SERO-4910 file (N, C-alpha, C, O; in steps of 0.05 Angstrom, whole numbers):
BEGIN
 pado doro    nc1    nc2    nc3   cac1   cac2   cac3    cc1    cc2    cc3    oc1    oc2    oc3
  Met    A    386      9    -59    374     35    -63    349     32    -81    350     20   -102
  Gln    A    327     43    -72    302     40    -87    303     56   -113    316     77   -115
  Lys    A    288     46   -132    287     59   -159    272     85   -157    252     88   -143
  Leu    A    281    105   -173    268    131   -174    247    132   -197    251    119   -218
  Thr    A    226    147   -193    207    153   -215    220    175   -232    239    188   -223
  Asp    A    209    180   -256    220    201   -273    218    228   -260    237    244   -261
  Arg    A    196    234   -246    193    260   -233    212    263   -210    224    284   -206
  Gln    A    215    242   -194    234    243   -171    263    247   -182    278    262   -169
  Arg    A    270    234   -204    296    238   -216    300    267   -225    321    279   -221
  Ala    A    279    279   -236    280    307   -245    284    326   -222    299    345   -224
  Val    A    270    321   -200    273    337   -176    301    335   -165    314    356   -159
  Leu    A    312    311   -163    339    307   -152    360    320   -170    379    332   -161
  Asp    A    357    317   -197    376    330   -215    375    360   -213    396    373   -214
  Phe    A    352    372   -209    350    401   -207    363    410   -181    377    431   -181
  Ile    A    359    396   -159    372    403   -134    402    401   -137    417    419   -128
  Ser    A    412    380   -149    441    376   -153    453    398   -170    474    408   -165
  Glu    A    438    405   -192    447    426   -210    449    453   -195    468    468   -199
  Ser    A    428    459   -179    427    484   -164    451    486   -144    463    507   -142
  Ile    A    456    465   -130    478    465   -111    504    468   -125    521    483   -115
  Ala    A    508    455   -148    533    457   -163    537    485   -174    560    496   -175
  Arg    A    515    498   -183    517    524   -196    518    547   -177    532    566   -181
  Arg    A    502    545   -155    499    568   -137    512    563   -110    517    582    -95
  Gly    A    516    538   -103    528    532    -77    507    526    -56    515    521    -33
  Tyr    A    481    528    -62    460    522    -43    436    511    -57    433    516    -81
  Pro    A    419    497    -43    396    484    -57    374    503    -63    373    525    -52
  Pro    A    355    496    -81    333    513    -88    311    513    -67    310    495    -50
  Thr    A    294    533    -68    270    533    -50    249    514    -62    251    506    -85
  Leu    A    229    509    -45    206    492    -55    193    505    -79    186    491    -98
  Arg    A    190    531    -77    176    545    -99    193    544   -125    182    541   -147
  Glu    A    219    546   -122    237    544   -146    235    516   -159    234    514   -183
  Ile    A    234    496   -142    231    469   -152    205    466   -167    203    455   -189
  Gly    A    183    476   -154    157    474   -166    155    489   -193    144    478   -212
  Asn    A    166    513   -194    165    529   -218    181    515   -241    173    515   -264
  His    A    204    504   -234    221    491   -254    208    467   -266    211    461   -290
  Leu    A    194    451   -249    183    426   -258    152    427   -263    140    406   -270
  Gly    A    140    450   -260    112    453   -265     94    440   -244     72    431   -250
  Ile    A    104    439   -219     88    429   -197     75    453   -183     89    471   -173
  Arg    A     49    453   -183     34    478   -176     34    484   -146     31    507   -138
  Ser    A     38    464   -128     36    470    -99     62    460    -85     75    442    -94
  Thr    A     68    474    -63     91    466    -47     86    438    -34    105    423    -28
  Asn    A     61    432    -29     54    406    -18     62    384    -38     72    363    -31
  Gly    A     58    390    -64     66    370    -84     96    367    -85    106    344    -89
  Val    A    111    389    -83    140    387    -82    149    370    -57    166    353    -59
  Asn    A    136    376    -35    143    361    -10    138    331    -13    153    315     -2
  Asp    A    117    323    -28    112    295    -33    137    282    -46    145    260    -38
  His    A    148    296    -65    172    285    -79    196    284    -61    211    265    -61
  Leu    A    200    306    -45    223    307    -27    222    286     -6    242    273      1
  Arg    A    197    281      5    195    260     25    201    232     13    213    216     26
  Ala    A    192    228    -12    199    203    -25    229    200    -29    239    178    -26
  Leu    A    242    221    -36    272    220    -40    286    216    -14    307    202    -13
  Glu    A    275    227      8    287    222     34    284    192     42    303    180     51
  Arg    A    259    182     38    254    153     44    272    135     29    281    114     39
  Lys    A    278    143      4    295    125    -13    325    130     -9    341    117    -22
  Gly    A    332    149      8    360    152     16    376    170     -3    401    167     -3
  Tyr    A    364    187    -19    378    204    -37    384    232    -26    402    246    -36
  Leu    A    369    241     -6    375    267      6    366    268     35    350    251     43
  Thr    A    375    288     49    367    293     77    361    323     80    370    339     64
  Arg    A    344    329    100    340    358    106    331    360    135    322    340    147
  Glu    A    334    384    146    327    389    174    302    406    176    299    425    162
  Asp    A    284    398    193    260    413    200    243    420    175    230    441    174
  Met    A    243    402    155    227    405    131    233    430    115    216    440    101
  Lys    A    257    442    118    265    467    105    281    461     80    299    444     81
  Ser    A    274    474     57    287    468     32    317    476     33    333    463     20
  Arg    A    323    498     47    351    507     47    370    488     62    394    491     61
  Thr    A    358    469     77    375    450     91    378    424     76    388    404     87
  Leu    A    369    423     51    371    399     35    400    392     31    416    409     24
  Arg    A    407    367     34    434    357     30    432    331     13    418    312     20
  Leu    A    447    330     -9    447    306    -26    463    284    -12    485    289     -3
  Val    A    451    260    -11    465    237     -2    479    223    -25    502    214    -23
  Arg    A    465    222    -48    476    211    -72    461    222    -96    438    229    -93
  Lys    A    473    222   -119    460    232   -143    443    210   -155    447    186   -149
  Ala    A    425    218   -172    408    198   -186    424    181   -204    442    192   -218
  Pro    A    419    155   -205    433    138   -224    425    145   -252    404    157   -257
  Ala    A    441    137   -271    435    142   -300    408    130   -307    402    107   -299
  Ala    A    392    145   -321    365    135   -329    368    112   -349    385    112   -366
  Glu    A    351     92   -345    350     70   -364    336     78   -389    316     92   -387
  Pro    A    345     69   -412    331     76   -438    303     65   -438    298     42   -430
  Ala    A    285     82   -447    257     73   -448    253     51   -469    265     53   -491
  Pro    A    238     30   -463    234      9   -483    219     19   -507    202     36   -505
  Glu    A    225      8   -530    211     15   -555    182      6   -554    177    -17   -545
  Pro    A    163     22   -562    135     13   -563    132    -12   -580    143    -13   -602
  Ala    A    117    -31   -571    114    -56   -586     87    -57   -601     66    -51   -589
  His    A     89    -65   -626     65    -71   -641     46    -47   -644     21    -51   -644
  Asp    A     57    -23   -646     40      1   -648     22      0   -672     -1      8   -672
  Asp    A     33    -11   -695     17    -12   -719     -7    -31   -716    -28    -25   -727
  Val    A     -3    -53   -703    -24    -72   -698    -46    -60   -680    -70    -63   -685
  Leu    A    -37    -47   -658    -56    -35   -639    -73    -14   -654    -97    -12   -649
  Gln    A    -60      2   -671    -75     23   -685    -96     11   -704   -118     20   -707
  Glu    A    -88    -11   -718   -106    -24   -737   -130    -36   -723   -152    -34   -733
  Leu    A   -126    -47   -700   -148    -60   -685   -162    -40   -667   -182    -48   -654
  Asp    A   -153    -15   -667   -165      6   -650   -163     -2   -620   -182      2   -605
  Leu    A   -140    -13   -613   -135    -19   -585   -118      2   -572   -103     16   -586
  Val    A   -120      5   -546   -104     24   -531    -89      9   -510   -101     -8   -496
  Ala    A    -63     15   -506    -47      3   -486    -49     19   -460    -39     42   -460
  Ile    A    -61      9   -440    -66     24   -415    -45     15   -394    -44     -9   -388
  Pro    A    -28     33   -384     -9     25   -364    -22     20   -337    -39     36   -328
  Val    A    -15     -2   -325    -25     -8   -297     -3      2   -279     19     -9   -279
  Val    A     -9     23   -263     12     38   -250     15     32   -220     32     44   -207
  Gly    A     -1     14   -209      2      9   -181    -24     -1   -168    -42    -11   -183
  Arg    A    -26      1   -143    -49     -9   -128    -63     14   -114    -50     31   -103
  Val    A    -90     14   -115   -105     33    -99   -100     28    -70    -97      5    -62
  Ala    A    -98     49    -54    -92     48    -25    -64     39    -19    -59     27      2
  Ala    A    -46     44    -38    -18     37    -32      0     56    -48      0     55    -73
  Gly    A     16     72    -35     36     88    -49     30    118    -50      7    126    -50
  Ala    A     51    134    -50     49    162    -52     41    170    -81     43    154    -99
  Leu    A     31    194    -84     20    203   -109     40    200   -132     34    189   -153
  Ala    A     64    211   -128     84    210   -150     90    181   -158     92    176   -182
  Glu    A     92    164   -139     99    136   -145     75    122   -158     79    106   -176
  Ala    A     51    128   -149     27    115   -160     23    122   -189     15    105   -205
  Ile    A     29    147   -196     24    156   -224     46    146   -243     40    140   -266
  Gln    A     71    146   -233     93    142   -252    105    115   -252    122    109   -270
  Thr    A     99     97   -234    111     71   -234     93     51   -248     72     43   -237
  Thr    A    101     42   -272     84     24   -288     91     -5   -281    115    -13   -283
  Glu    A     71    -21   -274     75    -49   -267     70    -66   -292     83    -87   -296
  Asp    A     51    -59   -309     42    -76   -331     26    -59   -350     22    -35   -346
  Arg    A     18    -72   -372      0    -58   -391    -22    -77   -399    -19   -101   -402
  Val    A    -46    -65   -403    -70    -80   -411    -79    -68   -438    -82    -44   -440
  His    A    -84    -85   -458    -93    -76   -484   -123    -80   -486   -133   -103   -484
  Val    A   -138    -59   -490   -167    -60   -492   -177    -44   -515   -163    -26   -525
  Asp    A   -201    -50   -524   -214    -35   -545   -218     -6   -535   -228     -2   -513
  Arg    A   -211     13   -551   -213     41   -543   -241     49   -536   -245     66   -518
  Met    A   -261     36   -548   -289     42   -542   -296     36   -512   -313     49   -501
  Leu    A   -282     17   -500   -288      9   -473   -280     30   -452   -289     29   -430
  Val    A   -263     48   -460   -255     70   -442   -264     97   -454   -252    118   -448
  Gly    A   -286     96   -469   -298    121   -480   -280    136   -499   -284    160   -503
  Gly    A   -261    121   -512   -243    135   -530   -221    151   -517   -205    163   -531
  Ala    A   -221    151   -490   -201    167   -476   -173    158   -481   -168    133   -483
  Arg    A   -154    176   -483   -127    169   -488   -110    171   -463    -92    155   -459
  Asp    A   -115    190   -446    -99    195   -422   -110    178   -399   -121    189   -380
  Val    A   -107    152   -401   -119    133   -382    -98    115   -370    -79    107   -384
  Phe    A   -100    110   -344    -83     90   -331    -99     71   -316   -123     76   -311
  Gly    A    -87     49   -308   -102     28   -292    -90     26   -264    -67     29   -260
  Leu    A   -108     20   -245   -100     15   -218   -113    -11   -208   -136    -17   -214
  Arg    A    -99    -25   -192   -109    -50   -180   -123    -43   -154   -112    -30   -136
  Ile    A   -148    -53   -150   -164    -47   -126   -155    -66   -104   -151    -90   -108
  Val    A   -152    -55    -80   -147    -70    -56   -169    -65    -36   -174    -42    -29
  Gly    A   -183    -86    -28   -205    -83     -8   -232    -84    -20   -235    -88    -45
  Glu    A   -253    -81     -4   -280    -85    -12   -298    -61     -7   -322    -63     -3
  Ser    A   -286    -37     -8   -301    -13     -2   -320     -5    -25   -338     11    -20
  Met    A   -317    -17    -49   -334     -9    -72   -349    -33    -83   -357    -33   -107
  Ile    A   -354    -54    -67   -366    -79    -78   -394    -75    -87   -403    -88   -106
  Glu    A   -409    -56    -75   -437    -52    -83   -439    -36   -109   -461    -32   -120
  Ala    A   -416    -26   -118   -415    -13   -145   -403    -33   -165   -397    -25   -188
  Gly    A   -400    -58   -157   -389    -78   -175   -359    -78   -179   -349    -90   -197
  Ile    A   -345    -64   -160   -316    -63   -161   -305    -79   -137   -310    -73   -114
  His    A   -291   -101   -144   -283   -120   -123   -252   -120   -119   -237   -110   -135
  Asp    A   -245   -132    -97   -216   -134    -90   -202   -149   -113   -211   -170   -121
  Gly    A   -180   -138   -123   -165   -151   -144   -173   -141   -172   -158   -147   -191
  Asp    A   -195   -127   -175   -203   -115   -201   -183    -93   -209   -169    -82   -192
  Phe    A   -182    -88   -235   -168    -65   -245   -189    -44   -253   -209    -50   -266
  Val    A   -185    -19   -245   -202      3   -254   -186     19   -274   -162     24   -270
  Phe    A   -199     28   -296   -187     46   -315   -195     75   -307   -218     81   -302
  Val    A   -175     92   -305   -178    119   -294   -169    139   -315   -146    139   -324
  Arg    A   -187    158   -321   -180    180   -339   -168    202   -321   -180    212   -303
  Lys    A   -143    210   -328   -129    230   -312   -143    257   -314   -148    267   -335
  Gln    A   -151    268   -291   -161    295   -289   -162    304   -260   -162    287   -242
  Leu    A   -162    330   -256   -160    341   -229   -187    349   -218   -189    357   -195
  Thr    A   -208    346   -234   -235    353   -224   -254    330   -230   -248    312   -245
  Ala    A   -277    331   -217   -297    310   -220   -325    321   -215   -327    341   -201
  Glu    A   -346    309   -226   -373    317   -221   -383    302   -196   -374    280   -190
  Arg    A   -402    314   -183   -414    302   -159   -425    274   -166   -440    271   -185
  Gly    A   -418    255   -150   -428    228   -153   -412    210   -171   -418    186   -174
  Gln    A   -391    220   -184   -373    204   -200   -355    187   -182   -349    195   -159
  Ile    A   -346    164   -192   -327    148   -178   -299    158   -185   -292    160   -209
  Val    A   -283    165   -165   -257    177   -170   -235    161   -156   -241    145   -138
  Ile    A   -211    166   -164   -188    158   -149   -177    184   -136   -169    202   -150
  Ala    A   -178    185   -109   -170    209    -95   -148    203    -75   -145    180    -66
  Leu    A   -132    223    -70   -110    220    -51   -119    229    -23   -129    251    -20
  Val    A   -115    211     -4   -121    217     24    -95    214     39    -85    191     43
  Gly    A    -83    236     47    -56    235     58    -37    228     36    -35    242     16
  Glu    A    -23    205     39     -5    196     17    -16    170      5     -1    157    -10
  Glu    A    -41    164      9    -52    139     -2    -75    145    -20    -91    163    -16
  Ala    A    -77    130    -42    -99    133    -61   -122    115    -54   -117     92    -44
  Thr    A   -146    124    -59   -170    108    -53   -191    112    -74   -192    133    -87
  Cys    A   -207     91    -79   -228     91    -99   -255     95    -84   -262     78    -68
  Lys    A   -269    117    -90   -294    124    -76   -312    141    -93   -303    153   -113
  Tyr    A   -338    143    -86   -355    163    -98   -347    190    -87   -339    193    -64
  Tyr    A   -349    211   -104   -341    238    -97   -365    255    -93   -382    259   -111
  Phe    A   -367    267    -69   -389    285    -62   -378    310    -48   -372    309    -24
  Pro    A   -376    333    -63   -368    358    -50   -392    369    -34   -414    373    -45
  Glu    A   -388    374     -8   -409    385      9   -402    414     16   -382    425      6
  Arg    A   -417    426     33   -414    454     39   -386    461     50   -373    479     40
  Asp    A   -377    446     70   -351    452     82   -332    429     83   -311    430     96
  His    A   -339    407     69   -321    384     68   -325    368     42   -345    372     28
  Ile    A   -307    350     36   -309    331     14   -316    304     26   -303    295     44
  Arg    A   -338    292     16   -345    265     25   -338    245      4   -347    245    -18
  Leu    A   -320    226     12   -312    204     -5   -328    180      5   -322    169     27
  Gln    A   -348    172    -10   -368    153     -1   -362    125    -12   -361    121    -36
  Pro    A   -358    105      6   -354     78     -4   -381     66    -14   -402     75     -6
  Ala    A   -379     46    -31   -403     31    -40   -403      5    -24   -403    -17    -36
  Asn    A   -405      8      2   -406    -15     20   -420     -6     45   -410     11     60
  Ser    A   -444    -17     50   -461     -7     72   -448    -12     99   -458     -2    119
  Gln    A   -427    -28    100   -414    -34    126   -392    -14    132   -379    -15    153
  Met    A   -386      5    113   -364     23    117   -374     52    118   -393     59    104
  Ala    A   -360     68    134   -367     96    137   -352    113    115   -331    105    105
  Pro    A   -363    136    108   -350    153     88   -325    166    100   -322    168    125
  Ile    A   -308    176     83   -285    191     91   -292    221     87   -300    229     65
  Leu    A   -290    237    108   -297    265    107   -271    281    109   -255    278    127
  Ile    A   -267    298     89   -242    314     88   -250    344     87   -265    352     69
  Pro    A   -241    360    107   -247    389    105   -237    401     79   -216    394     69
  Lys    A   -253    419     67   -246    430     41   -219    444     42   -205    445     22
  Thr    A   -212    455     65   -186    468     68   -163    449     66   -140    457     60
  Asp    A   -168    423     71   -147    402     69   -147    387     43   -129    371     38
  Phe    A   -166    393     26   -168    378      0   -152    394    -20   -161    415    -29
  Arg    A   -130    383    -28   -111    397    -46   -122    397    -75   -139    381    -82
  Pro    A   -112    417    -91   -120    417   -119   -113    392   -134   -126    385   -154
  Asn    A    -92    377   -125    -84    353   -139    -93    328   -124    -81    306   -127
  Ser    A   -113    331   -106   -122    308    -91   -137    287   -108   -138    264   -101
  Ile    A   -149    297   -130   -163    278   -148   -143    270   -170   -133    287   -184
  Leu    A   -139    244   -172   -121    234   -192   -135    230   -219   -124    233   -240
  Gly    A   -161    223   -217   -177    219   -241   -204    206   -236   -210    201   -213
  Val    A   -219    202   -257   -246    191   -255   -246    163   -267   -234    158   -288
  Val    A   -259    144   -253   -260    116   -263   -278    115   -287   -301    124   -286
  Val    A   -268    103   -309   -283    101   -334   -288     72   -343   -301     67   -363
  Gly    A   -276     53   -328   -280     25   -336   -268      7   -315   -253     15   -298
  Ile    A   -276    -19   -317   -266    -39   -298   -257    -63   -315   -269    -71   -335
  Tyr    A   -235    -76   -305   -225   -100   -318   -222   -121   -296   -211   -116   -275
  Arg    A   -233   -145   -301   -231   -167   -281   -222   -192   -294   -232   -201   -315
  Lys    A   -201   -204   -282   -192   -230   -291   -210   -252   -280   -217   -251   -256
  Leu    A   -219   -270   -296   -238   -291   -288   -224   -316   -277   -237   -334   -267
  Ser    A   -198   -317   -280   -183   -341   -270   -155   -332   -261   -139   -349   -252
***
């Protein structure tokens, strides 16, 4: 059975609690209100992940047909932060590397930490709410971002025209320049051999932007 993210565990626990207390599962809106998820599409992202991982089933994408297959396993205790006093003295920030660009659903990409990178806070503009993603592919090579690089991303739901963002396209994250146009969003690669991704504004969700790229990290060996 695949490991759950913290948010997926919270969704599953709320569904289990609702069924035990009321005898039937909650609606998508009830799940969203309880967990602070602003859109039903966001709730559906979590439910689809729980279905894929074998924790619940449902019929015709309806919340009232949710059926638990198994409850969430007991959460593992979070590890104690290491060397916090040293990091503060050196003005370093520990940035979690949470996954790979162009791989994984939103909830999994944000909450599954693979590693941590310690960098000078100045290199990420002093930002605190920053995570790292590993780049896959060569769509941003003309911006100096190569396959295998790590990008540092400041979490935010909005971006200025022309900024490099991490955006969600379907269930996959991608690194591109952000250009809002009259009736669509243009995600522009920095590779003259590749075409832009055009998304109708009606299909661009409020949580489609994961954040803005504020730095790059590259291993030389």
